[in-house]
N, C-alpha and C positions, 0 to 999 in steps of 0.2 A: 540050325533050324529053330524057329521060334515055337515054343510050346503054346498050347491054347490057354492054359491056366497060368495066372500070375501067382507068385509066392512072395511072402514078406521076408525080408532079410534084415538083420541087425548087424551093425559093424561097430566094434568097440576097440578103443585104444588098449594096447598091451605091450609093455616094454619098448616103447618108441615106435611100434608098428600098429597095424590094425588086424583084428581077427573078425571073421564073419560067422554068424550062426543063423540057422533057419530050421524050421520044423522038419521032421522026417517026411511028413506029408509033402512039403515043398520039394524035397529031393525026389520023391516018388513020382510026383506030377510032372517033373521036368525031365526031358529026354537027355540032358547033358550030364556028364560025369560030375558028381557033387564037388569033388576037389577042384576040378577045372572051373566050374561055375562060381564057387566062392572065391577062388583066386582072381578070376576075371572081375568080379564085383569089387573086391578090395582094390585092385589096380585102378579101376574107374574112380572109385571113391577117393583114393589117395591123390590121383592126378587132379581132380577137381578141387579137393580141399587145398592143395598147394596153390592152385590158381586163385581161389577165393581168398586165401590168406594174403596173397600178393595184392589183390585189389583192396582189401581192407587195410593193409599196411600203407598203401598209397593214400587212401582216404584219411587215415589217422595222421599221416605226415602232413597232409594239406591242412588238417584241423590245427595241428600244433603250430604250423607256420602262418596260420590265419589266412590261408588261401581259400578262395571259393571252392566248394565241392560241386563239381558239375554233375547234373542229372545223368548225363551220358555214362559217367563212371559208375554210378549206382545201377543203371540199366545193365551194364556189362557184368556186374556182380550177379544180378538177378538172372541174366542169360546163362551164366555158368551153372547156376542151380538148375535151370530148365534143361540144359544140355546133359548134366549129370543124370538127372532123373530119366531123361530120354534114353541114354545109353544103358541104364539099368533096366528100363522097360524092354529094350531090345533083347535082353537076356531073360525076359519074362519075370523080372523082379521089381518089387516096390520096396523102397527103404522104409522100414517100420518106424514111424514117428520122425519124420524128416526134420522138423524143427528142433526136436531134442538133440538129434545127431549134430546138426549144424551149429546150434548155440554152444554145445559142449566143445566141439572141435574148432570153432572159429572164435570163440570168446566174445560173442556179441549178444545183445539182448534180443529176445524173441520178438518183441513188438516191432523193433526196428527192422528185423529180418522179414517180418510179415509185410511191412511196407515196401521193402525192396522187391519181394515176390509179386505183390499187387501191381507195383509200377511196371514190372516186366510183363506181367500177364496181359495188361491192357495195351501195351505198346509193342507191336510185333517187330518193328525195325528201329534200330538206333538212329537211323537217318531222319526219322520223324521228329526227334527231339532237337530243339534249337541248341546250337553249340554253346551258347552263353547262358543257358538256363541253369540256375543254381538249384541244387537239391533242396535247400532250405525252403524254397518256394513250393516244393512238391510234397514235403513231409506231412503237412496238415492237409487233410482232404486228398490223400494220395490217389485214390481211385477216380475221383472227379477230375482231378488235374490230368491224370493219365488218359482218361477218356477224351478230354478236350484235345490233348496232344495228338492222340490217334486220329481224331477227326480233322486235325489241322487248324483247330481254333486257337492254338497258342503258338 
């Protein structure tokens, strides 16, 4: 059952795993057992961090091999972020300071990650992105290019 109120949760690395914390008010407002709630949140976070690390690993391999980085690959990374936040919201949770968590656990720069999220926010379906579109063409003016793609102008 989904509670009416959303609570903020923070997830920190500890001894190779993750631990979650949230305010007592967050536990009181939520109808689910706190231990079950935090365990579910950690499982969701870990699952998506692994996926995102795989995407980033592939992107970094392409860079090293001087292969083009296709915009669809970047969209998939952004989509994983959206799906993770969606699953946490289904538990009535918001990840406190999303970019802090992701830059720390993915080892990427915040500005780049913000562009990834903007790109995904404006393009709802990966199929709208031309298969051959290089991410380098989208990095500058990300929102404008994403809007053009979503309207079918690119």
